[in-house]
SERO-4910 file (N, C-alpha, C, O; in steps of 0.05 Angstrom, whole numbers):
BEGIN
 pado doro    nc1    nc2    nc3   cac1   cac2   cac3    cc1    cc2    cc3    oc1    oc2    oc3
  Met    A   1567   2359   1556   1544   2366   1540   1532   2392   1548   1524   2408   1531
  Ala    A   1531   2397   1574   1519   2422   1583   1536   2446   1574   1525   2467   1567
  Ala    A   1562   2443   1575   1579   2465   1567   1576   2471   1537   1577   2494   1529
  Leu    A   1573   2450   1521   1570   2454   1492   1543   2467   1486   1541   2485   1469
  Ala    A   1522   2458   1500   1495   2470   1496   1495   2499   1506   1482   2516   1493
  Phe    A   1510   2505   1527   1511   2532   1537   1526   2550   1517   1518   2573   1513
  Ser    A   1547   2540   1505   1562   2556   1486   1544   2562   1461   1547   2583   1449
  Ile    A   1527   2543   1453   1509   2548   1431   1489   2569   1438   1483   2587   1423
  Ala    A   1478   2567   1463   1458   2586   1472   1470   2614   1475   1457   2634   1469
  Lys    A   1495   2615   1484   1509   2641   1487   1514   2653   1460   1511   2678   1457
  Phe    A   1522   2638   1441   1526   2648   1414   1500   2659   1402   1499   2681   1390
  Cys    A   1478   2644   1406   1452   2653   1395   1442   2677   1409   1427   2693   1398
  Ala    A   1449   2681   1435   1440   2705   1449   1455   2729   1438   1444   2751   1438
  Ala    A   1480   2725   1430   1495   2748   1418   1487   2753   1389   1491   2775   1379
  Gln    A   1475   2734   1376   1467   2736   1348   1436   2733   1347   1426   2711   1343
  Pro    A   1421   2755   1350   1392   2753   1350   1380   2743   1324   1357   2734   1324
  Ser    A   1394   2744   1302   1384   2734   1277   1387   2704   1273   1378   2693   1253
  Ala    A   1400   2690   1292   1404   2662   1290   1377   2647   1293   1361   2654   1310
  Val    A   1373   2627   1276   1349   2610   1278   1358   2581   1280   1381   2574   1278
  Asp    A   1338   2564   1285   1344   2535   1290   1359   2522   1266   1376   2506   1271
  Ser    A   1351   2529   1242   1364   2517   1219   1394   2524   1218   1410   2508   1208
  Asp    A   1402   2548   1228   1430   2555   1229   1445   2538   1249   1467   2528   1243
  Val    A   1433   2534   1272   1445   2517   1293   1448   2488   1283   1468   2476   1287
  Leu    A   1426   2478   1271   1427   2450   1261   1447   2447   1239   1461   2426   1238
  Ala    A   1450   2466   1221   1470   2464   1200   1499   2463   1211   1515   2448   1202
  Ala    A   1504   2480   1231   1530   2480   1244   1535   2454   1259   1557   2443   1257
  Leu    A   1515   2444   1273   1519   2418   1288   1523   2395   1268   1540   2377   1274
  Gln    A   1508   2394   1246   1511   2373   1227   1539   2373   1214   1551   2352   1210
  Ala    A   1548   2397   1207   1575   2399   1195   1597   2391   1214   1616   2378   1207
  Leu    A   1594   2399   1239   1614   2392   1259   1613   2363   1266   1634   2350   1270
  Ala    A   1590   2351   1266   1587   2322   1270   1601   2307   1247   1614   2287   1252
  Gln    A   1597   2316   1223   1609   2303   1200   1640   2306   1202   1654   2287   1195
  Thr    A   1649   2329   1211   1678   2332   1215   1689   2312   1235   1710   2300   1230
  Tyr    A   1675   2309   1258   1685   2291   1278   1682   2262   1270   1696   2245   1280
  Lys    A   1663   2256   1253   1660   2229   1243   1684   2221   1226   1695   2199   1229
  Thr    A   1693   2239   1208   1716   2233   1192   1741   2234   1209   1760   2219   1204
  Leu    A   1742   2251   1230   1765   2253   1247   1769   2228   1263   1791   2219   1268
  Ser    A   1747   2215   1272   1749   2191   1287   1759   2167   1270   1769   2147   1281
  Ser    A   1755   2170   1244   1765   2148   1226   1795   2152   1219   1806   2136   1205
  Gly    A   1806   2175   1227   1834   2179   1222   1840   2200   1200   1863   2207   1196
  Leu    A   1819   2210   1188   1822   2231   1167   1816   2258   1179   1799   2261   1196
  Ile    A   1830   2278   1169   1825   2305   1177   1812   2319   1153   1826   2326   1133
  Tyr    A   1786   2323   1154   1771   2335   1132   1749   2352   1144   1731   2343   1158
  Glu    A   1751   2378   1139   1731   2397   1149   1715   2408   1125   1726   2415   1105
  Lys    A   1689   2410   1129   1672   2423   1109   1652   2440   1125   1630   2431   1130
  Pro    A   1660   2464   1132   1642   2482   1147   1618   2490   1130   1619   2488   1105
  Pro    A   1596   2498   1142   1573   2507   1127   1579   2531   1109   1598   2546   1114
  Gln    A   1563   2534   1088   1568   2556   1069   1557   2582   1079   1569   2603   1074
  Ser    A   1534   2582   1093   1522   2607   1103   1539   2620   1124   1553   2606   1139
  Pro    A   1539   2647   1126   1557   2660   1145   1551   2654   1174   1569   2650   1190
  Leu    A   1526   2655   1182   1519   2651   1211   1525   2623   1220   1537   2620   1241
  Pro    A   1517   2602   1206   1525   2575   1215   1555   2571   1214   1566   2556   1230
  Gln    A   1569   2584   1195   1598   2583   1194   1611   2595   1219   1631   2585   1229
  Glu    A   1600   2617   1228   1610   2630   1253   1605   2612   1277   1623   2609   1294
  Leu    A   1582   2600   1279   1576   2582   1301   1594   2557   1300   1604   2548   1320
  Tyr    A   1598   2547   1276   1617   2524   1272   1645   2531   1282   1657   2515   1296
  Ala    A   1654   2555   1275   1681   2563   1283   1682   2567   1314   1702   2560   1326
  Ala    A   1661   2578   1325   1660   2582   1354   1660   2555   1369   1673   2552   1389
  Leu    A   1645   2535   1358   1644   2509   1371   1671   2494   1368   1679   2480   1386
  Val    A   1684   2497   1345   1710   2485   1341   1730   2497   1361   1746   2482   1373
  Ala    A   1729   2523   1364   1748   2536   1383   1742   2527   1411   1760   2523   1427
  Phe    A   1716   2524   1418   1709   2515   1445   1719   2487   1450   1730   2481   1471
  Leu    A   1714   2469   1431   1723   2441   1434   1754   2439   1435   1765   2423   1450
  Asp    A   1768   2455   1419   1797   2456   1420   1807   2465   1447   1827   2455   1457
  Glu    A   1793   2485   1458   1801   2495   1485   1797   2473   1506   1814   2471   1524
  Ile    A   1776   2459   1504   1771   2437   1524   1793   2416   1521   1803   2406   1541
  Lys    A   1800   2408   1496   1821   2388   1492   1847   2398   1502   1863   2383   1514
  Lys    A   1853   2424   1499   1878   2435   1508   1879   2435   1538   1900   2429   1550
  Gln    A   1857   2442   1551   1856   2442   1581   1860   2413   1591   1874   2409   1611
  Gln    A   1849   2394   1578   1852   2366   1587   1880   2356   1582   1891   2341   1598
  Ala    A   1893   2365   1561   1921   2358   1556   1940   2370   1577   1959   2357   1585
  Glu    A   1934   2394   1585   1950   2407   1605   1947   2395   1633   1967   2393   1648
  Ser    A   1923   2387   1639   1919   2375   1665   1927   2346   1666   1929   2334   1688
  Ala    A   1933   2334   1643   1942   2306   1641   1924   2287   1655   1932   2268   1667
  Ser    A   1898   2292   1652   1878   2274   1664   1875   2250   1645   1877   2251   1621
  Ser    A   1869   2227   1658   1867   2202   1642   1841   2200   1627   1839   2185   1608
  Asp    A   1821   2215   1635   1795   2213   1623   1790   2236   1604   1771   2252   1608
  Ser    A   1806   2238   1583   1802   2259   1563   1781   2250   1542   1776   2226   1539
  Phe    A   1769   2269   1529   1749   2263   1509   1761   2251   1484   1783   2259   1475
  Lys    A   1748   2231   1474   1756   2219   1448   1739   2232   1426   1717   2242   1432
  Asp    A   1749   2231   1402   1734   2242   1380   1707   2229   1375   1688   2242   1367
  Thr    A   1706   2203   1380   1681   2188   1376   1660   2197   1397   1637   2199   1391
  Glu    A   1669   2203   1421   1651   2212   1442   1640   2240   1435   1616   2245   1439
  Val    A   1657   2257   1424   1648   2284   1416   1628   2281   1393   1608   2295   1391
  Phe    A   1634   2262   1374   1616   2257   1352   1588   2249   1362   1568   2259   1353
  Tyr    A   1587   2230   1381   1562   2221   1392   1547   2244   1406   1522   2245   1405
  Leu    A   1561   2260   1420   1549   2283   1433   1537   2303   1413   1515   2313   1417
  Leu    A   1551   2308   1391   1541   2326   1371   1517   2314   1357   1498   2329   1350
  Val    A   1517   2288   1352   1494   2275   1340   1470   2277   1359   1447   2281   1350
  Phe    A   1474   2273   1384   1453   2275   1404   1441   2303   1404   1416   2306   1403
  Leu    A   1458   2324   1404   1448   2351   1404   1433   2357   1378   1413   2372   1378
  Cys    A   1443   2347   1356   1430   2351   1330   1402   2338   1330   1383   2350   1320
  Arg    A   1400   2313   1339   1374   2300   1340   1355   2314   1359   1331   2316   1354
  Met    A   1366   2323   1382   1349   2338   1401   1338   2363   1387   1315   2371   1391
  Gly    A   1355   2376   1371   1347   2400   1357   1326   2394   1336   1307   2410   1333
  Leu    A   1328   2372   1323   1308   2364   1303   1281   2358   1317   1260   2363   1305
  Leu    A   1282   2347   1341   1257   2342   1355   1245   2367   1367   1220   2369   1369
  Arg    A   1261   2387   1374   1251   2411   1387   1242   2433   1367   1228   2451   1375
  Thr    A   1251   2432   1343   1243   2453   1324   1218   2444   1309   1211   2421   1308
  Asn    A   1204   2464   1297   1180   2457   1283   1184   2457   1253   1165   2453   1237
  Gly    A   1208   2462   1243   1214   2461   1215   1209   2486   1199   1215   2487   1175
  Arg    A   1199   2506   1212   1194   2531   1198   1220   2546   1194   1239   2543   1210
  Pro    A   1222   2562   1173   1248   2575   1167   1258   2594   1189   1282   2596   1193
  Arg    A   1240   2607   1204   1249   2627   1224   1245   2616   1252   1244   2632   1271
  Ser    A   1242   2590   1255   1237   2578   1281   1261   2582   1300   1284   2580   1292
  Arg    A   1254   2588   1325   1275   2590   1346   1268   2573   1370   1278   2579   1392
  Leu    A   1252   2552   1366   1243   2536   1389   1267   2521   1402   1268   2519   1426
  Phe    A   1285   2510   1386   1308   2496   1397   1326   2515   1412   1337   2508   1433
  Ile    A   1330   2539   1401   1347   2559   1414   1334   2567   1441   1348   2569   1461
  Glu    A   1308   2570   1441   1294   2577   1466   1295   2554   1486   1297   2559   1510
  Phe    A   1294   2530   1476   1297   2507   1493   1324   2506   1507   1327   2502   1531
  Leu    A   1345   2511   1491   1372   2512   1503   1375   2535   1523   1387   2532   1544
  Arg    A   1363   2558   1517   1364   2581   1535   1349   2574   1561   1358   2583   1582
  Gly    A   1328   2559   1559   1312   2552   1582   1326   2532   1601   1319   2530   1624
  Gln    A   1346   2518   1591   1361   2499   1607   1380   2513   1626   1390   2501   1645
  Phe    A   1385   2539   1622   1404   2554   1639   1390   2580   1648   1397   2602   1639
  Pro    A   1370   2578   1665   1353   2601   1672   1369   2623   1688   1361   2646   1687
  Glu    A   1389   2615   1702   1403   2635   1719   1428   2647   1706   1441   2663   1718
  Ala    A   1433   2640   1681   1457   2650   1667   1452   2679   1659   1434   2685   1644
  Pro    A   1469   2698   1668   1465   2726   1661   1471   2732   1632   1460   2751   1621
  Lys    A   1487   2716   1619   1494   2720   1591   1471   2713   1572   1471   2722   1549
  Leu    A   1452   2698   1582   1430   2689   1566   1404   2703   1571   1383   2697   1560
  Lys    A   1405   2723   1589   1380   2737   1596   1371   2754   1572   1387   2765   1557
  Arg    A   1345   2754   1569   1333   2770   1548   1331   2799   1557   1329   2805   1581
  Glu    A   1332   2817   1538   1329   2845   1544   1300   2850   1551   1282   2840   1537
  Glu    A   1295   2864   1572   1268   2870   1581   1254   2887   1560   1267   2904   1547
  Ser    A   1228   2884   1558   1213   2900   1539   1213   2929   1547   1212   2936   1571
  Arg    A   1214   2946   1527   1214   2975   1532   1185   2986   1533   1182   3010   1536
  Ile    A   1166   2969   1529   1139   2978   1529   1130   2981   1559   1133   2963   1575
  Ile    A   1119   3004   1565   1110   3009   1592   1080   3001   1594   1063   3011   1579
  Val    A   1075   2983   1612   1048   2974   1616   1036   2988   1640   1048   2988   1661
  Pro    A   1013   3001   1637   1001   3017   1659    991   2999   1681    981   3008   1701
***
């Protein structure tokens, strides 16, 4: 869960125009994909907007990489699709609780960024204003 949250925060740090609704749209679409995948069907419906679609693709690539690493290591405790679905639903619900519902809200993104205070990839650019 921490790795998935970190990848969302890293994506949002690289895309300063990302807002909570973009993250939630990508998480909801990915959760829906994993819900159908756990039932045996392969059906993807990525979000229509460009930014949530990019985040959706980045998360799919991240999860595929994790599955590939687990397959190579031949560990017995690999992730199941239902477990990934529950994880995505949890992150989506946490996002709904952390955001205030405004169109340009970034509270959930800031919450995720705050969970990794020492990560250099998530550091904010220092203000260029000189305070006397």
